[in-house]
N, C-alpha and C positions, 0 to 999 in steps of 0.2 A: 503494498500499500505505500511505499515510501515514493515520493514525489507527485502524489496527487494532489489536486486543490483540497483545501479543507472543507470549503464549501460545498463540494461536488456530490459529498454524500447526502445532502438535504435537497439537492435540487430535483423538481420533479422529472419523470421521465417523458418522454416524445411530447414534450410540450404542456403537460397536465399542470393545474395549479395546485397548492398545497389545501388539504381539509381545511385547516384553520383559516386560510386567508377566504377561502369561499365561503366558509359560514360567517366570518367578519362584514366581507362585504354584500354577501345578500342580507344580513340580519340589519346590517346599518344603512342598507338600501332601501329596504321597506320601512324604517324608521323614518328615514328622510322623506319619503312619500307619503307619510302619514302626517308628519310634523308639516309638511307643504301644504296638503289638505286642511289642515285644521287653520294653518295661517292666513289660507286665500279666503276660506270661509269667514273668518273674523275681520277681514279686510285690512289686513296687514301685510302679507303678501300680494303684489300685483305684477304683472308684466309691464314693463317699460313701455309705453306709449298704446295705443288701439292694435288691435290683432286682426288682421285682414281675412275674411271670411273665404273660404275657396267657392269658386263658382258654382252655382247652384243651377244653372240651365234657366231661370226663369228673365225674363224681360226686365229693363229698367223701368217701364211702365206697365199699367195694367192694360191689357188689350181688352177691345171691344169687340170688335168682328168676331164670330165665328163661322160663319160660311161665306162664298163665294157663288154669285151668278156672274158667269163669264158669257156675254153675249158676242157671238162671233158673225161677221157677215164676209162671208168668202169672195173672193175676188180682186180685192185692191179698191176701196172704197176711196175716191179722191179726196184729200184733205183739203185741196184747193176749192171744192165746191161744198164743201161742210162746215169744217170748223176754223181753217186758217187762210182765210182770203188774202192774196197777194194781187193787190190792185196795178202793180207795175206790171202786170202780164196785159192787162187791157193796154196799157200806154204803149208797150212795145208789140202788139199782136200782129200776127203775118212777118215778121222780121226774123232774120237770124242771129244768133249770137254775135257774130262777127258786125253786125250790121247795128247793134245796140251800143257798141262801144265799152259792154260789162263783160267781165271775166266771164268765161264759158264755165259752167258747175262741173263738165266733164275735164276741166284740165286741174281742178281743186286738189291739192295735196290730200284733202279729206276724203275726197271720192275715191281716189288711188290708194288709199290705204285701206277704206272700207269695203270697198267693191270686189265681191269674188263671184264673178260670174260663171253662170253654168250654161247657158244658151249663146255664151259670147257677148262682147261688147261691141263690135263693129256693125252699129246701127246708124243710120243716117237721122240727123237731128236736123230737120229742115227748119222749120216755123214756129216761134213762139203762140201757143195758143192760148187764146183770152179766156177769163172766167165765164161759166155758162150758165149764173146764176147769180141773182143780187143778195146782199147781205145786210141785215140789220141789227143793231147794238139792242143786247137784252139783259135785263137782272140789273142789279145795283153795281156792279162791275162793268158794266156796258161791254159784255163779251160780243163778238160779232158772230152770228149763226147765219147759214143761207137759208133764204127762203123756205127751202125744201123740208126744213123743220118745224113747222109751225107750233106742235105740241111740245116737242122737245125744249123747246128754245123757252119755255114757261119754267122750267125747272133748273134755268143755267146757274142760281145762286146755289143750289146743292151739287153743283158739279165742279170738279177740278181739272182744267185742261194742262197738260204737260207737252211744251211742244220741242222736245227734246230727243224724242224717241226715233230709233232708225234701226232699219235692218241692213244685214250685209248681201243680201240675195236679191238678184234682180228679176226673179221669175216666181212662177207659182208656188215654189219650196218656200216661199218665205212665210206661207200660211203656216206651215209647221214649224217653223223656226220661231215664229210666237208663241208655241206651245211647249216646246221643250228647250228653245234657245240654243240651238246648233244649227249650224249651215248644213245644205243638202250635202255639201262634200265631206263634213264631219261624221265623227260617230253618231248614232242615235241615241237621245237620252229618254227617262220616263218625261212625262208631260207633267205641267203643274200640277193639275188635279190628282195625278197619282201622289206626288210628293206630299200634297197637303194630307190626303188620305193617310200616307206612310207615316207622316211626323206627327199628326195630332190625333190618330184613332176615331172611334166612333161616337156619336153623340146618338145613336139611336140602333140598337141590336137588330131590328126590325127591317131596316131599310139600307140599301146601298150608299155609302158614304162618297161616291163619285157617279155621277148621273150623266149620260147624255141623251140630251134631247133634240129629235130632228129626224131629217129623212134624208139620204144622198143615194145617188145612182155610181158614183164613183167609189171605188173600194179604197182610193189614198185617204178619203177622210177618216177611217179609222186609226190612222197614226194620229189624229188629234186626240185620241182618249186611250193611246197604248201607253201600259206601265213599263215595258222594256224590260229591263233586267230586275226592275224592284218584284216582278212577278205577277202572274195574271189577277191575283187577287186583289191587286190595286189597280187594275184596270178600270175603265169606264164602263157602266153596265146601261145598255140601251134599252130605254123605256118607251112603250107606244101610250099613247093618250088614249087607249079604248079600254075604259074599266072592264069589260068583258075580258080581255086579254092583253092586259099592259104588258105582261114579259112573254117573249117566245117560249114555248112548251114549259109554260109555270103553271097553267090551268091542271086541275084535277081530270083524270079521265072520268068521263061519265059512267055512273054507277059506282063510283069509288067513295066510300066515305071518310072524313076526317080521319078517325080512328085507323082504318085500314092503311090508308095513306102514311100514316106516322109509323106503322109498324114495316112498311116498305122502306121508309127512310131510314130507319132503325137500322133494317138489315143490311140496307147498303153502305150506311155509316160504318158498322162494324166489319164488313169485307174490306172497305177503305181500309180503315186501320190496321188492318191483318197487312194488306199490302204496303202499307206505309212503312210496317216494321222492316217489310224486305226490301222496299226502296226507301230509303229515308230521304233521299238526295232529290227526289221527284217532286218538282215544285209545282207542276200540273197535278199532281195528284193530289196534292195539299190544297190547291186551289180549288180543285174539283169537290173536295169534300166540304170545305166551306159554301161552292156555291149550293151545294145541295141542302146544307143547313140554312143557308139565309134565303133560299128559295121558297123552302116551307113556310117560313116565317112571312115572306115577303106577300104570300097567296092571299092574306088576310090584311096586310098593311097597305100593299100598293094601289090596290083597285079604289080604296076608298082616297088615297091622296090625288089620285089622276082623276075621280069622277067630278069634275068642274060643275055640274049640274047642282052641286051643293052651295055653289055661291049664288049671291045675290045677282039679279039681272042689273044692279046698277053695276056691280064690280065686275061684271063680263062687259059692260059696254063700255069700263074705264079701258079695258085692254083692246077694244074693239072686237070684241068675238062677233058683235052684232051686225059687223060689216063685212061683207065677201072679201074686200082688197086685204083687209087685218086679221081675219078671222083664224088663220092657220098660226100665224106665229105669237097672235095674242093668246092663243091656246097654250103655246109652250110656255109663255112667260108667266102666266096664270100658274100654270102647274108647277114652274120654277118655284115660284113663291110658295106654294103650298108645300113643296119637297124642303126647303130649308126651314120653313117653321116649324117642320116636325125633325130637324135635327141633321140633315142631310149636309155635308161639309161643303162638297162643289158639286154645282150643275152646269154642264156646256149646252148653253141653249145655242143650237144652230139655226139662225135665222135666214137661210138662203140655202140654194142650190149649190153644190160645188163652182167656184168662180163664176156666181153670178154676177157680182159686182164688175167684173173684168171688162171695161167698156173701152174697148179697142176702136169701135166706132161708135156713133150717135151716143157720146156722153149725156148729152141733154135729156135725150129720151129716156135711157135706160135709167139713168141715176132719179130720175124724176118720180118714176114708176117703183124702184125698188125702196127710195126714203119714203114714199108714201105707204108702203107695206109695212113698215117698222117703226114710223115716225112714233104713231099713236100708242102701239103696244108698249114700246120703251118708257115713253113718258107715262104711260098708267101705272106701269111697275114701280116705278120710282115715287110715284105719288102714293100709291097703295103701300108701299112699304113705310114710308114716311107716316101716313097715318095710323098705321097699326103698331106704331113704336118700333121697329125693325130697322129704321135706317143705322142705327148706331151698333148692329150686329151683322147685316149683310153688306158686305162689299159688293158693288155691280160693277163690273169693267166691260164696257162693249170695245171689243178689238175688231179693228176692221182689215189688218194688211194681209197682202198676196196680191199681186205682188210691190205690197205698200203704196199705195197711194198711185198717182199719177206723174208725169213729169212736167213741166213747165213748155213742151214743145211737142209738135206733132209731125209725123211725116207727110210726104204728098198724097197718102191714100188713108192714112189712119193714127191714131194716136196710141204708138206702141207703149208697151210694158215700161215703167219707170225706172230710173236707176235705184241704187239701193238705198233703202230708206225714204220713202215719201208716201207719208199718209197720217191721217190725223184720227183719232179716235179718243175716247172719254170714259171717264169710270165715274161709279157713284161709290165715293166712301165716307161713313157717317162721321169721322174724324181722323184727325192726325194727317190729311193732306194740307198743304197750306191754304189758308183762304180761300175765298170766291175769287172766281177769274181764271187767269192763265199763267203759267209759267213760261217765258220763252227761253229758248235756247239760245247761245251767241249766234250771231250771225253767220259765222262760219257754218254752222251746225243746226240747219233748220228743218232736215229733211222730214219729220215724222212730228205728230203730235199724240200725245195720249192724255186721255181724261179719266178721271176716276170720280165717283160719287163720294163725298167725304167722309171715309171711315176709316178706322185706323187699320194700317197696312197690316200690322200684326196680329196675326188669327190664332185665337186659343183654342 
């Protein structure tokens, strides 16, 4: 043992601590914890300064809006003939950009930065096209609205206009960009309604949380309510306004009682769950299970919601249901109000056929007709929500692009699709938008406008 360090005989082996050290440290440690707790309780021990709480995911203010009615007008509503007049077009009508002495927007750095053409940019831009309708100032803010909107102009003080919106697509795919935020050349994403359903959950277990109201002949319209990678359970559910058959294949077969159908669904649910154990990653199967369960509950709840005959004649007239020109779209918006009243999170009301507003020719005739079909129903919806006390809970967002308005020019034969970002739309939100009137974009970025009924943009 000669030559060994005299302290080595007491050193713990393999990094272990001594028994007495362990007991002393642990004992004194618990004593210190108890002492600290007592001193804190008596107000003697306090941390220096305030302690920041970790983020809890809650907003900085109390949200008010709980649902969205997204009104979509497909095809490219002209912002210049609706909400964003440019009188200078009348001054230079019939002239080329070169003849005006003004900079050509197609040479603007902003255009080159934002434009991503799908169909090509090499188009002739012959003559400046004048405004096709008159404008008048309305409301306390004196917002100019075209004469094609005699009813909605009476709601202008409840609407916020944002004139700094733009798209980067110069063709019909701009429609889908307004729903999922991606250019046609980019990867697809879930649409806004799917994100709201995914992030906020349900307010009514008996109704779908994302509903599509409309008819279409072009299958591309389905992209407007696709959940993409979020999964089919978050996609929009198409509803018909026929109380007898509001959901395709959702009615019980003749002669089948409620009890018998309940037993059938229970058996299917059990079989599907057995399959789910074997295929746990099958999103389609999980969505099918939820769909069966929701469809069973919807058989009782949905027919009542879409039974518009329960509304008074005065309410139906407010939406224009008593008029041939406005009846179809009036029914869709009245159904949208009834859905959000009952807790549906997001209603996409498709108030047109695909690309109806795409006025390559005869803009005056086509827009005048289309405005007359939606003016009264939209104004009726806003007034109805307000008198029912729902204006603070429901955000109404009329969106109109694809391909985002119209350009300031026309070719020798037609008014072609516009450059990226050229539309005006409006939204009704109960609070949270900047006051009445409009907010303009900088002079270098005025391609589109967006309006909102003033409601809190954050949704609970």
